[in-house]
N, C-alpha and C positions, 0 to 999 in steps of 0.2 A: 863180271855177275854173269852168270849163266841165263837167266831170264827175269826181267822184273816183273812177269806177269804169270806166276805159278798158281794153279789153282786150288792145290790142296797139298797136305801134308802127308797125306796116306802114302804108301809104298807098297807096290806088291810085286808077287812073283808069281809067274803062270807055270802050270805044268810044262806047258811047250818049253820054256825056257829052262827050267830045271832041266828035261831032257837035253837041250843044247848043251849045258854047263856039263852034265854028266857024260855025254856024248866026246867032247872037246877035252877035257880034264877029268876022266872017270874017279879020281879019288877025291880032287878036290871039294865037291859038292858034300859027301859023305863025311869028309874028314872036318870040314871047315864052315859048313852051312851054319852052325851056332854062333858065328861071328859077324852074320849078315846085318844082325840090327845093330851092333856095334859100330860097323863101317859106314852104315849110311846114317846112323846118328850122330857120329864123334868121327869124322874125318880127318885125316891130318892135313891133307890136300885136297881141294878140287881144282883140276887143270881144265884149261879149254878142249873141247872135244871136237872132232871133226864134224860133226852135225849140229844143226841147231835144237837148241832144247835139251841137250844131251850133258850130263854131268858125269868129268872122268875122275874117279875118287881113288884116290891112295890112301892106304891105311898101314900102319904097322899095328898088328894084335900082340901086346906084351904075353897073355897068356899062351898064345900058341908059339910065340917066338919067332913069327912069319911076318911076310908082307904082302898084301892084297891091292888086287885092281878089282875095281867094280864101275861098270857103266851104266846109269840110270838115264832111262827116258823122262823127261819132266812133263808133265800134264800143264799147260798153259792156255791161256785166254785164245779163244778161237777153236779148242780142240774140243770133242765132245764133252760136255760137264760130268758125265760120269765116269770118264777116264781118270784112272789114278796115276803117280808117277811109278814107274814099270823099271823092274830090275832086267838090263838088257844080256848081262853075261857077269861073271864073277870069276877069278882065280888067283891062285897063288902066284906070286913072282919072285924071282930073286933080288937080292941088294943089288946088282948091276941095273937090271932094269929099271927098277924103281929109281936110281939116281940118273940115271939116262932119261927118264920121262922129266924128272925136275928139271933137268939141263936144257931139253929141246922143246918142252911145253910150256905154254903161257900158265904161270900161277895165278888161278884167280882168288883162292883162299887158301890160309896156311893157318891151321890150329895155333894156339900162342902156349 
């Protein structure tokens, strides 16, 4: 479990984070932003992240025939109550990287 004390189910992505994604992966946001909701609401895997209160999400989106990685900072007890869960980054990844993550990171959740 990433955290037992998540404050909210709401997820946001700020303009600053959108610019961050666009700068590092220019085509990914424009081409795949429509899948963000599906990735967050129905992940294939949640892996242990390097930082506390952070979800490392992997999702294969059948409609796009692509695989994605999304990092989500969770709003937990002790954070400012107005904070929401927030997308940190999002990018398309290849099959090799997807499989490497599954081999090298601890799986916290797997969809059935």
